[in-house]
C-alpha positions as a Markdown table, in Angstrom:
| # | Residue | x | y | z |
|---|---|---|---|---|
| 1 | Met | 5.4 | -9.4 | 8.4 |
| 2 | Ser | 6.2 | -7.4 | 5.2 |
| 3 | Val | 4.0 | -4.8 | 3.5 |
| 4 | Thr | 3.0 | -5.8 | 0.0 |
| 5 | Ile | 1.1 | -4.2 | -2.9 |
| 6 | Thr | -1.1 | -6.1 | -5.3 |
| 7 | Phe | -2.0 | -4.4 | -8.5 |
| 8 | Leu | -5.6 | -4.9 | -9.3 |
| 9 | Gly | -5.7 | -2.3 | -11.9 |
| 10 | Gly | -3.8 | 0.6 | -13.5 |
| 11 | Ala | -1.1 | -1.9 | -14.4 |
| 12 | Ser | 0.0 | -1.4 | -18.1 |
| 13 | Thr | -3.3 | 0.5 | -18.6 |
| 14 | Val | -4.7 | 3.9 | -17.9 |
| 15 | Thr | -7.9 | 2.5 | -16.3 |
| 16 | Gly | -9.3 | 0.5 | -13.3 |
| 17 | Ser | -6.8 | 1.9 | -10.8 |
| 18 | Lys | -6.8 | -0.3 | -7.6 |
| 19 | Tyr | -3.8 | -0.9 | -5.4 |
| 20 | Leu | -4.2 | -3.4 | -2.5 |
| 21 | Val | -1.9 | -2.8 | 0.4 |
| 22 | Gln | -1.6 | -5.7 | 2.9 |
| 23 | His | 0.2 | -6.1 | 6.2 |
| 24 | Asp | -0.4 | -8.4 | 9.1 |
| 25 | Gly | -3.9 | -9.4 | 8.1 |
| 26 | Lys | -5.0 | -5.9 | 7.4 |
| 27 | Arg | -6.1 | -4.7 | 3.8 |
| 28 | Leu | -6.4 | -1.3 | 2.4 |
| 29 | Leu | -7.3 | -0.2 | -1.2 |
| 30 | Val | -5.9 | 3.1 | -2.6 |
| 31 | Asp | -8.2 | 4.0 | -5.5 |
| 32 | Cys | -11.1 | 1.9 | -6.6 |
| 33 | Gly | -11.7 | 2.6 | -10.3 |
| 34 | Leu | -13.6 | 1.1 | -13.2 |
| 35 | Phe | -11.9 | -0.3 | -16.2 |
| 36 | Gln | -12.7 | 1.5 | -19.5 |
| 37 | Gly | -11.8 | 1.1 | -23.2 |
| 38 | Tyr | -11.1 | -2.4 | -24.7 |
| 39 | Lys | -14.0 | -4.9 | -24.0 |
| 40 | Gln | -11.4 | -7.3 | -22.4 |
| 41 | Leu | -10.7 | -4.5 | -20.0 |
| 42 | Arg | -14.3 | -3.5 | -19.3 |
| 43 | Leu | -15.1 | -7.2 | -18.6 |
| 44 | Arg | -12.8 | -7.0 | -15.6 |
| 45 | Asn | -15.4 | -4.9 | -14.0 |
| 46 | Trp | -17.7 | -7.9 | -13.8 |
| 47 | Ala | -15.1 | -10.3 | -12.4 |
| 48 | Pro | -14.9 | -10.6 | -8.6 |
| 49 | Leu | -12.1 | -9.2 | -6.8 |
| 50 | Pro | -9.4 | -11.6 | -5.5 |
| 51 | Val | -10.1 | -10.4 | -2.0 |
| 52 | Pro | -13.7 | -10.4 | -0.6 |
| 53 | Pro | -14.9 | -6.6 | -0.2 |
| 54 | Asp | -15.9 | -7.3 | 3.3 |
| 55 | Gln | -12.2 | -8.1 | 4.0 |
| 56 | Ile | -11.0 | -4.7 | 2.9 |
| 57 | His | -10.7 | -2.4 | 6.0 |
| 58 | Ala | -10.4 | 0.9 | 4.3 |
| 59 | Val | -10.1 | 2.7 | 1.0 |
| 60 | Leu | -8.2 | 5.9 | 0.1 |
| 61 | Leu | -9.2 | 7.9 | -3.0 |
| 62 | Thr | -6.6 | 10.0 | -4.9 |
| 63 | His | -9.4 | 11.7 | -6.9 |
| 64 | Ala | -12.9 | 11.2 | -8.2 |
| 65 | His | -12.5 | 10.4 | -11.8 |
| 66 | Leu | -14.4 | 7.1 | -12.5 |
| 67 | Asp | -11.2 | 5.2 | -13.5 |
| 68 | His | -10.1 | 5.8 | -9.9 |
| 69 | Ser | -13.3 | 5.9 | -7.9 |
| 70 | Gly | -16.1 | 4.5 | -10.0 |
| 71 | Tyr | -15.9 | 0.9 | -8.7 |
| 72 | Leu | -16.8 | 1.9 | -5.1 |
| 73 | Pro | -20.6 | 1.6 | -5.6 |
| 74 | Leu | -20.1 | -2.1 | -6.5 |
| 75 | Leu | -17.5 | -2.6 | -3.8 |
| 76 | Ala | -20.0 | -1.4 | -1.2 |
| 77 | Arg | -22.9 | -3.4 | -2.7 |
| 78 | Glu | -20.8 | -6.5 | -2.5 |
| 79 | Gly | -20.1 | -6.0 | 1.2 |
| 80 | Phe | -17.4 | -3.3 | 1.8 |
| 81 | Ala | -18.5 | -1.3 | 4.8 |
| 82 | Gly | -15.4 | 0.6 | 5.9 |
| 83 | His | -14.5 | 4.3 | 5.4 |
| 84 | Val | -13.6 | 5.8 | 2.0 |
| 85 | His | -11.1 | 8.6 | 2.9 |
| 86 | Ala | -10.9 | 11.4 | 0.3 |
| 87 | Thr | -10.4 | 15.2 | 0.2 |
| 88 | Pro | -13.4 | 17.4 | 0.4 |
| 89 | Gly | -13.2 | 18.1 | -3.3 |
| 90 | Thr | -13.1 | 14.5 | -4.2 |
| 91 | Arg | -16.0 | 13.8 | -1.8 |
| 92 | Asp | -18.1 | 16.6 | -3.5 |
| 93 | Leu | -17.2 | 15.2 | -6.9 |
| 94 | Cys | -18.1 | 11.6 | -5.9 |
| 95 | Arg | -21.5 | 12.7 | -4.8 |
| 96 | Ile | -22.0 | 13.8 | -8.4 |
| 97 | Leu | -20.2 | 11.3 | -10.3 |
| 98 | Trp | -21.2 | 8.0 | -8.7 |
| 99 | Pro | -25.1 | 8.4 | -9.0 |
| 100 | Asp | -24.5 | 9.8 | -12.5 |
| 101 | Ser | -22.4 | 6.8 | -13.5 |
| 102 | Gly | -25.2 | 4.3 | -12.1 |
| 103 | His | -27.9 | 6.2 | -13.9 |
| 104 | Ile | -25.9 | 6.1 | -17.3 |
| 105 | Gln | -25.4 | 2.4 | -16.8 |
| 106 | Glu | -29.0 | 1.9 | -16.2 |
| 107 | Glu | -30.0 | 4.0 | -19.3 |
| 108 | Asp | -27.5 | 2.2 | -21.5 |
| 109 | Ala | -28.7 | -1.3 | -20.3 |
| 110 | Ala | -32.4 | -0.1 | -20.9 |
| 111 | Phe | -31.5 | 1.2 | -24.4 |
| 112 | Ala | -29.8 | -2.0 | -25.3 |
| 113 | Asn | -32.9 | -4.1 | -24.2 |
| 114 | Arg | -35.2 | -1.9 | -26.1 |
| 115 | His | -33.3 | -2.1 | -29.4 |
| 116 | Gly | -32.1 | -5.6 | -28.9 |
| 117 | Phe | -28.3 | -5.2 | -29.6 |
| 118 | Ser | -27.0 | -6.7 | -26.5 |
| 119 | Lys | -25.9 | -10.3 | -26.4 |
| 120 | His | -27.3 | -10.6 | -22.8 |
| 121 | Ala | -31.1 | -10.9 | -22.2 |
| 122 | Pro | -31.7 | -8.8 | -20.4 |
| 123 | Ala | -28.6 | -6.4 | -20.4 |
| 124 | Leu | -28.0 | -5.3 | -16.7 |
| 125 | Pro | -26.2 | -2.4 | -15.4 |
| 126 | Leu | -22.9 | -3.1 | -13.4 |
| 127 | Tyr | -24.6 | -1.1 | -10.7 |
| 128 | Thr | -27.5 | 1.3 | -10.3 |
| 129 | Arg | -28.0 | 4.9 | -9.2 |
| 130 | Gln | -29.4 | 3.6 | -6.0 |
| 131 | Asp | -26.3 | 1.5 | -5.4 |
| 132 | Ala | -24.2 | 4.7 | -5.8 |
| 133 | Leu | -26.4 | 6.7 | -3.4 |
| 134 | Asp | -26.1 | 3.9 | -0.9 |
| 135 | Ala | -22.4 | 4.0 | -1.1 |
| 136 | Leu | -22.0 | 7.8 | -0.5 |
| 137 | Pro | -22.2 | 7.7 | 3.3 |
| 138 | Leu | -19.0 | 5.8 | 3.4 |
| 139 | Leu | -17.1 | 8.9 | 2.1 |
| 140 | Lys | -15.1 | 10.8 | 4.9 |
| 141 | Ala | -13.5 | 14.0 | 4.1 |
| 142 | Val | -9.8 | 14.6 | 4.8 |
| 143 | Glu | -8.1 | 18.1 | 4.4 |
| 144 | Phe | -4.9 | 18.5 | 2.6 |
| 145 | Gly | -1.9 | 18.1 | 4.8 |
| 146 | Lys | -3.8 | 16.4 | 7.7 |
| 147 | Thr | -2.5 | 12.9 | 8.6 |
| 148 | Ile | -5.3 | 10.3 | 9.4 |
| 149 | Thr | -5.4 | 6.8 | 10.7 |
| 150 | Pro | -7.4 | 4.7 | 8.2 |
| 151 | Ile | -6.5 | 1.5 | 10.1 |
| 152 | Pro | -5.0 | 1.3 | 13.6 |
| 153 | Gly | -1.2 | 1.7 | 13.2 |
| 154 | Trp | -1.4 | 2.9 | 9.6 |
| 155 | Lys | -1.1 | 6.8 | 8.6 |
| 156 | Ala | -2.1 | 8.5 | 5.5 |
| 157 | Thr | -1.4 | 12.2 | 4.3 |
| 158 | Phe | -3.0 | 13.8 | 1.4 |
| 159 | Ser | -1.2 | 16.5 | -0.7 |
| 160 | Pro | -2.5 | 18.5 | -3.8 |
| 161 | Ala | -1.7 | 16.8 | -7.2 |
| 162 | Gly | -3.3 | 19.4 | -9.4 |
| 163 | His | -5.3 | 17.6 | -12.2 |
| 164 | Ile | -8.9 | 18.2 | -11.0 |
| 165 | Leu | -10.6 | 19.5 | -7.9 |
| 166 | Gly | -9.6 | 17.4 | -4.9 |
| 167 | Ala | -6.9 | 15.5 | -6.6 |
| 168 | Ser | -4.2 | 14.3 | -4.3 |
| 169 | Ser | -1.1 | 12.4 | -3.9 |
| 170 | Ile | -1.1 | 10.2 | -0.8 |
| 171 | Leu | 1.7 | 9.1 | 1.5 |
| 172 | Leu | 0.8 | 5.9 | 3.3 |
| 173 | Gln | 2.9 | 4.9 | 6.2 |
| 174 | Val | 2.6 | 1.2 | 7.5 |
| 175 | Ala | 5.1 | -0.8 | 9.5 |
| 176 | Gly | 7.9 | 1.6 | 9.0 |
| 177 | Arg | 7.5 | 1.7 | 5.2 |
| 178 | Arg | 6.5 | 5.0 | 3.4 |
| 179 | Ile | 4.6 | 4.4 | 0.2 |
| 180 | Leu | 3.7 | 7.3 | -2.1 |
| 181 | Phe | 1.0 | 7.3 | -4.6 |
| 182 | Ser | 1.2 | 10.0 | -7.0 |
| 183 | Gly | -2.4 | 9.7 | -8.2 |
| 184 | Asp | -2.9 | 11.6 | -11.5 |
| 185 | Leu | -0.5 | 14.4 | -11.5 |
| 186 | Gly | -1.6 | 17.8 | -13.1 |
| 187 | Arg | 0.5 | 20.1 | -15.0 |
| 188 | Pro | 2.4 | 22.9 | -13.5 |
| 189 | Asp | 1.3 | 25.2 | -16.3 |
| 190 | Asp | -2.3 | 24.2 | -16.5 |
| 191 | Leu | -4.7 | 26.8 | -17.5 |
| 192 | Val | -7.2 | 26.4 | -14.6 |
| 193 | Met | -5.6 | 24.0 | -11.9 |
| 194 | Ser | -2.9 | 25.0 | -9.3 |
| 195 | Pro | 0.3 | 22.9 | -9.8 |
| 196 | Pro | 1.1 | 19.7 | -7.7 |
| 197 | Asp | 2.9 | 20.0 | -4.4 |
| 198 | Asp | 6.5 | 18.6 | -4.3 |
| 199 | Ala | 6.9 | 14.8 | -3.6 |
| 200 | Pro | 7.4 | 13.9 | 0.0 |
| 201 | Gln | 10.1 | 11.4 | 0.9 |
| 202 | Ala | 9.1 | 7.8 | 0.4 |
| 203 | Asp | 10.6 | 4.3 | 0.4 |
| 204 | Thr | 8.4 | 3.2 | -2.5 |
| 205 | Val | 6.7 | 5.3 | -5.2 |
| 206 | Leu | 3.8 | 4.5 | -7.5 |
| 207 | Val | 3.9 | 7.1 | -10.3 |
| 208 | Glu | 1.4 | 7.5 | -13.1 |
| 209 | Ser | 2.6 | 7.4 | -16.7 |
| 210 | Thr | -0.3 | 8.3 | -18.9 |
| 211 | Tyr | 2.0 | 10.6 | -21.0 |
| 212 | Gly | 5.2 | 9.1 | -19.9 |
| 213 | Asp | 6.4 | 9.0 | -23.6 |
| 214 | Arg | 5.5 | 12.4 | -24.7 |
| 215 | Ile | 6.1 | 16.1 | -24.3 |
| 216 | His | 3.1 | 18.5 | -24.4 |
| 217 | Pro | 3.4 | 21.1 | -27.3 |
| 218 | Arg | 4.7 | 24.4 | -26.4 |
| 219 | Glu | 1.6 | 26.3 | -27.7 |
| 220 | Asp | -1.2 | 26.7 | -25.1 |
| 221 | Val | -4.8 | 25.4 | -25.5 |
| 222 | Leu | -6.0 | 28.9 | -26.6 |
| 223 | Ala | -3.6 | 28.9 | -29.6 |
| 224 | Glu | -4.7 | 25.5 | -30.7 |
| 225 | Leu | -8.4 | 25.8 | -29.9 |
| 226 | Ala | -9.0 | 29.3 | -31.6 |
| 227 | Pro | -8.4 | 28.3 | -35.2 |
| 228 | Ala | -10.4 | 25.1 | -34.8 |
| 229 | Leu | -13.6 | 26.9 | -33.6 |
| 230 | Gln | -13.0 | 29.6 | -36.1 |
| 231 | Arg | -13.1 | 27.2 | -38.9 |
| 232 | Val | -16.3 | 25.5 | -37.9 |
| 233 | Ala | -18.0 | 28.7 | -37.1 |
| 234 | Lys | -17.1 | 30.2 | -40.4 |
| 235 | Arg | -18.6 | 27.3 | -42.3 |
| 236 | Gly | -21.8 | 27.3 | -40.1 |
| 237 | Gly | -21.1 | 23.9 | -38.7 |
| 238 | Val | -21.6 | 22.4 | -35.1 |
| 239 | Ala | -18.5 | 21.4 | -33.0 |
| 240 | Val | -19.4 | 18.3 | -30.8 |
| 241 | Val | -16.9 | 18.3 | -28.0 |
| 242 | Pro | -16.8 | 15.2 | -26.0 |
| 243 | Val | -15.5 | 16.3 | -22.5 |
| 244 | Phe | -14.7 | 14.8 | -19.1 |
| 245 | Ala | -17.4 | 16.4 | -16.9 |
| 246 | Val | -15.0 | 16.9 | -14.2 |
| 247 | Gly | -12.0 | 19.2 | -15.2 |
| 248 | Arg | -12.0 | 19.2 | -18.9 |
| 249 | Ala | -15.5 | 20.7 | -19.4 |
| 250 | Gln | -14.7 | 23.6 | -17.1 |
| 251 | Ala | -11.1 | 24.2 | -18.7 |
| 252 | Leu | -12.8 | 24.4 | -22.2 |
| 253 | Leu | -15.5 | 26.7 | -21.0 |
| 254 | His | -12.7 | 29.0 | -19.5 |
| 255 | Ala | -10.7 | 28.8 | -22.7 |
| 256 | Ile | -13.7 | 29.6 | -25.0 |
| 257 | His | -14.6 | 32.5 | -22.7 |
| 258 | Leu | -11.1 | 34.0 | -22.8 |
| 259 | Leu | -11.1 | 33.7 | -26.6 |
| 260 | Lys | -14.3 | 35.6 | -26.8 |
| 261 | Met | -13.1 | 38.3 | -24.6 |
| 262 | Lys | -9.8 | 38.5 | -26.7 |
| 263 | Gly | -12.1 | 38.9 | -29.7 |
| 264 | Glu | -10.8 | 35.7 | -31.4 |
| 265 | Leu | -14.2 | 34.1 | -31.4 |
| 266 | Pro | -17.5 | 35.9 | -31.9 |
| 267 | Thr | -19.3 | 36.6 | -28.7 |
| 268 | Ser | -22.5 | 35.4 | -30.3 |
| 269 | Leu | -21.2 | 32.0 | -31.0 |
| 270 | Pro | -23.7 | 29.8 | -28.9 |
| 271 | Val | -22.0 | 27.4 | -26.4 |
| 272 | Phe | -24.0 | 24.6 | -24.7 |
| 273 | Leu | -22.9 | 22.4 | -21.8 |
| 274 | Asp | -25.0 | 19.3 | -22.1 |
| 275 | Ser | -24.2 | 17.1 | -19.1 |
| 276 | Pro | -25.9 | 17.5 | -15.8 |
| 277 | Met | -22.7 | 16.1 | -14.1 |
| 278 | Ala | -20.5 | 18.9 | -15.8 |
| 279 | Val | -23.1 | 21.6 | -14.9 |
| 280 | His | -23.1 | 20.5 | -11.2 |
| 281 | Thr | -19.3 | 20.2 | -11.3 |
| 282 | Thr | -18.8 | 23.9 | -12.7 |
| 283 | His | -20.7 | 25.1 | -9.7 |
| 284 | Leu | -18.2 | 23.4 | -7.4 |
| 285 | Phe | -15.3 | 25.6 | -8.4 |
| 286 | Glu | -16.8 | 28.5 | -6.3 |
| 287 | Asn | -16.6 | 26.1 | -3.2 |
| 288 | His | -12.8 | 25.2 | -3.6 |
| 289 | Pro | -11.0 | 28.5 | -4.6 |
| 290 | Gly | -7.8 | 27.4 | -3.1 |
| 291 | Glu | -7.3 | 24.6 | -5.6 |
| 292 | His | -7.4 | 26.4 | -8.9 |
| 293 | Arg | -6.1 | 29.6 | -10.6 |
| 294 | Leu | -9.5 | 31.2 | -11.4 |
| 295 | Ser | -10.6 | 34.3 | -9.7 |
| 296 | His | -14.1 | 34.7 | -8.1 |
| 297 | Gln | -15.0 | 36.7 | -11.4 |
| 298 | Asp | -13.6 | 33.8 | -13.6 |
| 299 | Thr | -15.6 | 31.2 | -11.7 |
| 300 | Arg | -18.8 | 33.1 | -12.0 |
| 301 | Ala | -18.1 | 33.4 | -15.7 |
| 302 | Leu | -17.8 | 29.6 | -15.9 |
| 303 | Thr | -21.5 | 29.4 | -15.3 |
| 304 | Arg | -22.4 | 32.2 | -17.5 |
| 305 | Ser | -20.3 | 31.4 | -20.6 |
| 306 | Ala | -22.6 | 28.7 | -21.8 |
| 307 | Thr | -26.2 | 27.6 | -21.8 |
| 308 | Met | -26.5 | 24.8 | -19.2 |
| 309 | Val | -28.5 | 22.0 | -20.5 |
| 310 | Asn | -30.0 | 19.7 | -17.8 |
| 311 | Ser | -33.0 | 17.8 | -18.9 |
| 312 | Thr | -33.2 | 15.2 | -21.6 |
| 313 | Asp | -35.8 | 17.1 | -23.5 |
| 314 | Glu | -33.5 | 20.2 | -23.5 |
| 315 | Ser | -30.7 | 17.9 | -24.9 |
| 316 | Lys | -32.8 | 16.6 | -27.6 |
| 317 | Ala | -33.9 | 20.0 | -28.6 |
| 318 | Leu | -30.4 | 20.9 | -29.5 |
| 319 | Ala | -30.9 | 18.8 | -32.7 |
| 320 | Ser | -33.4 | 21.2 | -34.1 |
| 321 | Arg | -31.0 | 24.1 | -33.8 |
| 322 | His | -28.7 | 25.2 | -36.7 |
| 323 | Gly | -25.0 | 26.0 | -36.6 |
| 324 | Pro | -22.7 | 27.5 | -35.8 |
| 325 | Met | -22.7 | 26.4 | -32.3 |
| 326 | Val | -20.5 | 24.4 | -29.8 |
| 327 | Ile | -21.8 | 21.5 | -27.7 |
| 328 | Leu | -19.6 | 20.2 | -24.9 |
| 329 | Ser | -21.0 | 16.9 | -23.6 |
| 330 | Ala | -19.8 | 14.0 | -21.6 |
| 331 | Ser | -18.2 | 11.6 | -21.8 |
| 332 | Gly | -14.7 | 12.6 | -22.7 |
| 333 | Met | -13.8 | 9.4 | -24.6 |
| 334 | Ala | -17.3 | 9.1 | -26.0 |
| 335 | Thr | -17.9 | 5.8 | -24.0 |
| 336 | Gly | -21.4 | 6.7 | -23.1 |
| 337 | Gly | -23.8 | 9.5 | -22.1 |
| 338 | Arg | -25.5 | 12.2 | -24.2 |
| 339 | Val | -22.5 | 12.9 | -26.4 |
| 340 | Leu | -23.2 | 9.7 | -28.3 |
| 341 | His | -26.6 | 11.1 | -29.4 |
| 342 | His | -24.8 | 14.2 | -30.6 |
| 343 | Leu | -22.3 | 12.2 | -32.6 |
| 344 | Glu | -25.0 | 10.2 | -34.2 |
| 345 | His | -26.7 | 13.4 | -35.3 |
| 346 | Tyr | -23.8 | 15.5 | -36.4 |
| 347 | Ala | -20.8 | 13.3 | -37.4 |
| 348 | Gly | -22.1 | 12.6 | -40.9 |
| 349 | Asn | -22.0 | 16.3 | -42.0 |
| 350 | His | -18.7 | 17.7 | -43.3 |
| 351 | Arg | -19.4 | 21.2 | -42.0 |
| 352 | Asn | -19.3 | 19.8 | -38.5 |
| 353 | Met | -16.4 | 19.0 | -36.2 |
| 354 | Ile | -15.7 | 16.5 | -33.6 |
| 355 | Leu | -13.2 | 18.2 | -31.2 |
| 356 | Leu | -11.4 | 15.6 | -28.9 |
| 357 | Thr | -9.9 | 17.4 | -25.9 |
| 358 | Gly | -8.0 | 14.8 | -23.9 |
| 359 | Tyr | -6.5 | 11.2 | -23.6 |
| 360 | Gln | -8.3 | 8.6 | -25.5 |
| 361 | Ala | -7.9 | 5.3 | -24.0 |
| 362 | Pro | -7.3 | 2.4 | -26.6 |
| 363 | Gly | -10.6 | 0.7 | -27.4 |
| 364 | Thr | -12.9 | 3.7 | -26.8 |
| 365 | Arg | -14.9 | 5.4 | -29.5 |
| 366 | Gly | -12.9 | 8.5 | -28.9 |
| 367 | Ala | -9.7 | 6.5 | -29.9 |
| 368 | Thr | -11.5 | 5.2 | -32.9 |
| 369 | Leu | -12.4 | 8.8 | -34.0 |
| 370 | Ala | -8.9 | 10.0 | -33.3 |
| 371 | Ser | -7.5 | 7.2 | -35.6 |
| 372 | Gly | -9.2 | 8.7 | -38.6 |
| 373 | Ala | -11.9 | 6.1 | -38.8 |
| 374 | Lys | -14.6 | 6.7 | -41.3 |
| 375 | Ser | -17.3 | 5.2 | -39.2 |
| 376 | Val | -17.9 | 4.5 | -35.5 |
| 377 | Arg | -20.3 | 2.1 | -34.0 |
| 378 | Ile | -22.9 | 3.9 | -31.7 |
| 379 | His | -25.9 | 2.1 | -30.2 |
| 380 | Gly | -25.5 | -0.9 | -32.2 |
| 381 | Arg | -25.1 | 0.6 | -35.6 |
| 382 | Asp | -22.3 | 2.0 | -37.6 |
| 383 | Val | -22.4 | 5.9 | -38.0 |
| 384 | Glu | -20.5 | 7.5 | -40.9 |
| 385 | Val | -17.9 | 10.1 | -40.1 |
| 386 | Asn | -17.6 | 13.0 | -42.4 |
| 387 | Ala | -17.2 | 15.7 | -39.8 |
| 388 | Glu | -13.6 | 17.2 | -39.3 |
| 389 | Val | -12.0 | 15.4 | -36.4 |
| 390 | Val | -9.5 | 17.5 | -34.4 |
| 391 | Gln | -7.6 | 16.4 | -31.4 |
| 392 | Leu | -6.2 | 19.0 | -29.2 |
| 393 | Glu | -2.7 | 18.2 | -28.0 |
| 394 | Ser | -2.4 | 21.0 | -25.5 |
| 395 | Ala | -5.5 | 20.4 | -23.3 |
| 396 | Ser | -4.4 | 17.5 | -21.3 |
| 397 | Ala | -4.7 | 17.7 | -17.5 |
| 398 | His | -1.9 | 15.1 | -17.1 |
| 399 | Ala | 1.9 | 15.9 | -16.5 |
| 400 | Asp | 4.0 | 14.9 | -19.5 |
| 401 | Gly | 7.2 | 12.7 | -19.3 |
| 402 | Asn | 9.4 | 15.8 | -18.5 |
| 403 | Gln | 6.9 | 17.0 | -16.0 |
| 404 | Leu | 6.7 | 13.6 | -14.2 |
| 405 | Met | 10.5 | 13.4 | -14.0 |
| 406 | Ala | 10.6 | 16.8 | -12.5 |
| 407 | Trp | 8.1 | 15.9 | -9.9 |
| 408 | Leu | 10.2 | 12.8 | -9.0 |
| 409 | Arg | 13.4 | 15.0 | -8.6 |
| 410 | Thr | 11.7 | 17.0 | -6.0 |
| 411 | Met | 11.8 | 13.9 | -3.6 |
| 412 | Pro | 14.5 | 14.8 | -0.9 |
| 413 | Gln | 16.2 | 11.4 | -1.4 |
| 414 | Ser | 16.1 | 8.5 | -3.7 |
| 415 | Pro | 13.4 | 5.8 | -2.9 |
| 416 | Asp | 14.1 | 2.2 | -2.7 |
| 417 | Gln | 11.6 | 1.2 | -5.5 |
| 418 | Val | 9.4 | 2.9 | -8.1 |
| 419 | Tyr | 6.4 | 1.2 | -9.7 |
| 420 | Val | 5.3 | 2.9 | -13.0 |
| 421 | Val | 1.5 | 2.6 | -13.1 |
| 422 | His | -1.5 | 4.1 | -14.9 |
| 423 | Gly | -0.1 | 4.1 | -18.4 |
| 424 | Glu | -0.2 | 2.0 | -21.5 |
| 425 | Ala | 2.6 | -0.5 | -22.0 |
| 426 | Gly | 4.8 | 1.9 | -24.2 |
| 427 | Pro | 4.5 | 5.2 | -22.1 |
| 428 | Ala | 5.0 | 3.2 | -19.0 |
| 429 | Asp | 8.1 | 1.5 | -20.2 |
| 430 | Thr | 9.4 | 4.7 | -21.6 |
| 431 | Leu | 9.0 | 6.4 | -18.2 |
| 432 | Arg | 10.5 | 3.3 | -16.5 |
| 433 | Ala | 13.7 | 3.7 | -18.6 |
| 434 | Arg | 14.1 | 7.4 | -18.0 |
| 435 | Ile | 13.8 | 6.8 | -14.3 |
| 436 | Lys | 16.4 | 4.1 | -14.4 |
| 437 | His | 18.9 | 5.9 | -16.7 |
| 438 | Glu | 18.5 | 9.5 | -15.7 |
| 439 | Leu | 17.9 | 8.9 | -11.9 |
| 440 | Gly | 19.5 | 5.6 | -11.4 |
| 441 | Trp | 16.4 | 4.4 | -9.4 |
| 442 | Arg | 15.0 | 0.9 | -9.4 |
| 443 | Ala | 11.8 | 0.9 | -11.4 |
| 444 | Val | 9.5 | -1.6 | -12.9 |
| 445 | Val | 6.1 | -1.8 | -14.6 |
| 446 | Pro | 4.0 | -4.2 | -12.7 |
| 447 | Glu | 1.7 | -6.6 | -14.3 |
| 448 | Gln | -2.1 | -7.0 | -13.6 |
| 449 | Gly | -2.8 | -9.0 | -10.6 |
| 450 | Ser | 0.9 | -9.3 | -9.6 |
| 451 | Thr | 2.1 | -8.6 | -5.8 |
| 452 | Trp | 5.2 | -6.8 | -5.0 |
| 453 | Pro | 7.1 | -5.9 | -1.7 |
| 454 | Thr | 7.3 | -2.2 | -0.7 |
């Protein structure tokens, strides 16, 4: 029997990554992510999968970001009871991210019910914190470079992909076919993370394309970040920085610390990390020293370069402080979490700044802010935006088009087929065309729900 892949997410979109591999009655899911962004995408989270969860035999995770792992608590609640194989870094991060995701969904549902702005009565969370805790025992750690047998006769090997702690590319071998899942590839020149390993030989490749149609600017994040924070500090304003709690928060903390050490920012500029998830993640860098560029001294500086805000009361107390100050808070695309309260409080003042630090998926509040909108809807009401909005172009943790092509070129031989995934339609098709014309390889952009051979 043939080996097939069904694209249940991450097809012509950057969210909801789920790739179902099937052979001889066995089913394995590579990544199990939440859809984010446009409402029509988020509604997919509520739709049942085309295969019952109890008929999926194993899951492999490329990394812990919620668009790759955040559906797991729901999958487990609906009947999946197999192993979830992931690197130690991914396992450690999922232990933080999943319960936090469930908690935020419960909080958002409760807030909607209290204020009556949901169309549902009552509004319900997709899953709860307890659902997430119940799913955690399914996680099984796999060291980089070790080959495991997730299903009898199937083999999987994880290799470093950069991007965030624990991020991996996965080579899956089944029925004589070698299928390579790139995961989210980091940058070879990242400020914090080590570069991805070269690509191993494979027959079929699934390659991400988040930035498949662009090239990162030559200036580094320090050169771009310094003048922005200098401006807001000079006018006594508050910089609200929506950050991804895993990866981006730590990179920004490190960058701000370096700028202070270089004298480009005043050492007295207060910095707050207002995200319990980001606080816990920051401490994990000490546990995984081989995956990043930071020295032991640098990792210790991460936890000392900002005031760590844990409790809700401490978060609310920030509103009584005056600028200048910098508040880093999740989530990175302003889709939920504490950053929404800071945006409500500070977006209306022209002295303040909203500093966007990464990819903003279409349909998110972050994308609305990046577009120059004069208002953004938060908690059921329109909030006026008078603050300066800055989008850093150099802070991305994703490889750009040239770097993606360079990674593909490290393969010892040409694959039979490339599937371009995890990108909006434009970037995905741009990368597909480059792969076809520059490498001469067969490449397609699969559609949501489609099934293809390997």
